[in-house]
N, C-alpha and C positions, 0 to 999 in steps of 0.2 A: 473491135476497137481497131484502129489501124497502127501499121508499124511506128509511126509518128507518134500516135497516143501512147504507145507502148513505151517508146522512149521517153516521153515526156514524165508520165507516171513514174517511170523506173528512176530517172532522176531526181523527182520528188525524193523518193525512197532513200536514195544515196544521201540526198542532204541531211536526213534524218539520222542515217547511221553517225554521220560526221560528228553530230553534237556529242557523241561518246569518244571523243577523238583521245585516244591514250588511256581509256578509263577501264578497258574490257579484258585488259590480259589476264589470263592466257586465252579468253575468248575471242572469237571475231567481233567486230565490229558489223551491224547487221541493221537494216533500216526495212520498214514496210508500210504501204499505205494501202488502205481499201477504199476502192471506188464504185460507186453506184450512179446509174445513169449519166456517166461520163464526168462526174465530181468526186473529189477527194473527200470521203465521210469520216475518215477516221485514220489515224497514223500512230507509229510506235517505233521504238528502237531498243536494242538490249543496251542497257546502262552500265552493267556491272556485272561480273563476275558472279554467279549463284542468283542473279534477278532473272525475271522473266524475259522469255525471249521475243524478238521484235512481233512475230507473228501473233503470239499472246497479248502482247502489250496492245497491237492496234485492236484486235477484237475486243477485250476488254473495256478499251476506251471508247467504243462504239455504244457500249451498254445497251444493247438489244440485238435480236438476230440480223445479220445481213439480209438485205433486199433480194429478192430473185434477180439473177442474172449479175450478182456482184462479181467484181474481180479484185484479186489480192495480187499487189506486187511486193516482191520482196527480194532484197539484194544479193542473198545466198539461198541455196537449196534448202529447204526446211528439213529440219532433223527427223529422223524416222525411228529413233531409239529413245527410250524414256528417260534417260539421265536423271538430273535433280529435279527438272520442272516439267518434266512428260514431254512425249513426243508432240512436236507441232503439227505434223502431218494428222495425228489423232484430233487437235483442236480443229483444224482447217475442215476435215470429213465432218467433224460434229457441228460444225456452224452452217453448213448448207451452202457454202459458196461453190459457183458455178465455175469458176475459170481462177487458176494462178498462174502468173508469170514471174519468171525467175531471172536473176542476171547470172550469177557465177554458180557452176556446180562445186559441191562440197569438194575440196581437195583430198579429204581424207580417202586413200583408195579403197579403205574397208566400208564406207559409206556411198562414195560417189554413185549419183544415179539412182538410188533406193527409195528416196523420197519420192521422186518423180514416179516411179514406179508404183508405190503404194496410193498415191492420189490418183493416177490413172485407173488403177484396178477398182478404186470406189468413185469410177465414172465421173471424175473431174477433168475437164481440159486443162493440160499443160503447156506452156510454151516456156522455151529456156534460151538462154544466151542473149536476151536484151540487155544492152551496155554491159555485155560481158565483161570486158576488159576494165573498164572503170571500176565495176564492182569487185572484182578481183584485186584491184588495185588498193582498195580499202584496206586490204588484209596481208600487205607483205610480209610481214613479222608472223602471223599465224599461218600463214601457208608455208613459209618455210619450216616453221617448226613442225608442223603436222605431217610433211612430207619426209622431212629427214631426221627430225629429232633433236635436232640441234640448233642453236640461234641463228637469226639473221645478223651477221656481220657486215655493215654499211660503212663507207668513209665517205667525207665531205671535203672538198675542196673550194675555195674560192680565188679567182684569178682575174689577172688583165687578160686581153685576147690573145698575147703571147705566152701565155701560160706563166706568169710571174705571180709570186705571193708577196714580194716585198722587194724593195729599191734595194741598190747595192749596200745602201747604210742601214738598212733594216727597217725603214718606215714601211707600215703596212696598214694603219688605220685612217680611214677604211677604204679599201679597195672598191667593195660594193656598197650599193647604197641603203637606205633604211628599210624600205620593201624587202629587199633580199634579206638584211640581217632579221627581219621580224620572220620571215619564212624559214629560217634557221630555228628559231627559238618555237615555231610550230611543229617542226621536226622533233626537236627535243623533247617536247611534250608527248609524243607518240611513241618513242623508244623508251625501253625500261632503263637503258644506261648508256652512258655516254664514255668515250675513252680518250685520253689524250696523252701525249708522251712528257717524260720529266722536263725535258728543255720549254716544252709550252707553260707548264706551270710555272716555272721557274724564270721566264721572260714576259709572261703576259699576266701571269696570277688571275687567271678568270676565275668567274663563279660558278659556270657549268651548270646553271640552272635555266629551267623555261620561264621567261617574263613576257608574257603576252597582254596585251592591252585588255582592262577590265576582268582579267583573272589574277587570282592569288600567284605568288611564286611558287614554282614546283621544281622539286628536286629529284631527279632520276639517280640511280647508283652513278656515282662518278668512280671510273677506274682511271688511276695514274700509273702508266706503265714505267716503271725505274727499276731496271734490273740490277742495278749497283745503290740505289737509294741516295743518289746525288741531290735531290729535292729535300733531303732531312737534314744535311750536314749543315747549313746556313741556319742562324739563331732566328732570321726573319722567314718563317715558315710560310708557304703558300697559303692562302685563305682556305682553300679547299679542306686544309687539315684542322682549321681552328674556327670555323663559323659555324652558324645555328644547325648547317646540314652535315657536320663532320662525321656523323655517324652513319651518313650515306656514301660516304668516299672509303674506295678499297684500292690499297697502293698494292700493284702486282711487281713482284720482284723475283729475285733468285737467291740462292744461298751465298751469293758473292756480296750481298748489300750489307751485312753484318747483325747479328743478332741485337747488338745494344739500339740500332736505330729501329729494328722492328720493336722492341720493347718501348720504345720513345713513342711510336706511333699508336701502339695499341693501348697504351697509357691514356693518351689524348681521346681515346674512342675511335680511332680511326682503324677500318680493316686492313688485313695484309694477308696477300694470298703470296704464300713462296714456293717456287717451281724450282726442281733440280734442274741443272743447265750447265754445259760444259763451259759456257761465257756467260757474260753478264746480259745476255740477249733473252727476254722471256719466251720462252717456247709457245708461239700463238696456237698451235694445234692443241696443245695441253689447254692452253688458256679457255678455246672454244669448249672443250670437252668438260672444264670446270662449270664453265656458265649453262650447259645444258643439265648437269648434276645439281646445279643450285636455281633450276627453273629460271633462268634469266633467259628470256627468248629472243631478245633483240640488243645489239650494241653498235652506238654510232660512232665511229672513230673520227673526231674532229682535228686531228694533229698531233704532233707537227708533220712536217714533211717527211721526216725519217720513219715514224712509226707507218703513215700511210703507203709510204714506199716499201717499207719490210712487209707489211702485212699484204700487199698485192705480191710481192716476189716470193711468198710464202703461200700463195693461193688461198689466203685466208679472206678475202673481201668478196662478198656475194653481191653487193649492190652499191652502187656509186653515185654519188650527188656533185655535180659540177656546176658551180654558179661562176657567172663570166661577167664581167663588167666591160664595157666599152673603153677600155683604157689601153695603152700601150706604152710599155717602157723602152722598148727597143735597145735593151742594153744588156749584152751577154754577162755582166756581172750581178745583175738583178737575180733574185734567188728564185730558183726554178720550182715548180710544186713537185715534180716527182723526178725519181732517180733510182738508178741501182739494176735498171735492165738494159741488155744490149741488144738491141733490135734492127738485126741487118737487113732484113726483108720485111715487107708489108704482112705476109702471113704469120709472122713472129708477133704481131703487136696484140695488145689486149683490145677488146670490143665491149661496146654496149649492146644489150638488146633489149627489147621490149621497151621502147623509149618513150619517156613522158617529156614534154617541153612546156615551159611556162615563162611568160614574160612577167617580171617583177620590175615595175618603174623602168629604168634604163637596162636594167640587168636581165640576163636570161639564166634560166635553170634547165639544164640536161640530166637525167636521172636514168639510170637503167640497170639491167641484170649484168653481172661482169662475165664475160666469156672469154676464157683462157685459151691461148694457142697450146697444141700439144706438149711442146717443151719451152721453157723460160731460160733465156741465159742471164745469170744473175753476177753482178759484181758484189761478190761478198766483202769486199774491203771497204764498201762505204756503210756499211751497218756494223761496225765495231762495238758502238756502245750500247747499252742496255736501255 
């Protein structure tokens, strides 16, 4: 097989892996295809936690032994430990496959490279690193959890070219077009949890569910950051506190919110996390630790601007999604997307690494890992509210 052939078949395996988008947590998405005589003869993917791994699914769907010279393409290094479903390296060796082509290496330092070693010792030719970046990109959340033990906290913004999220009068729907907004719902389906500030639920009253064409509505865990429980005072409560997914909502607050409002939320079936804090600001580092303890592997912060700005100022954003529309307000009174940092020189700026770019109709998406400078200068006065 040529390098172009390897890339072609690995792309097919990636396509299979994406069929389980958002359904495999805490496991990774993995796809696999078996190629005989230059043609795909079977394929499989890991559908859900506890189910067969992609390699076993592909071999099982073949319903016979692979032909001599067959090549197996898999997006992630085959596991070499028994686990619940048996080591995939054992199944590959037993099948008589001649060659294995792998995309990404297992991110777990305890396992990385072990599967390759086991297969090579069995006389199987192993090629690694084919479309490695695309394969690793399948599992942003899994990779974070397995390497750090904590969740991937991501933030999303949608702005004009000049970095505004609303006009001076507050008009913001919609800055981006339909394709970009559909893409946001796709990412909502991937992340186990979504987070918004109290101002967002009070002003926009969002549903915070994933609504994709030809798929049932899906609700992640919905975090509302409300350090003083401002969103509970009004008798017209946000829909996330009373809709059919209310039990999936968790209000993140502090002791400054008041026990009466906490009891009111709990009586409605809404979860409440109360953290000790000197002010009404929820301590995001402690929130991260709680997510890790609750095995919530990823949180997508969708706003508002103050919540995302504060999370960046506290170095609690690991990954960033920036949607941008071909629109200019050219108005210094329009609402800026981010604030709170004092950046005097370029080396003090936050940057994105491992960039991925996508065109969505007239809009664009740039996303990547957040890289922080050694020191951030923060204007604490902008983060006075919880």
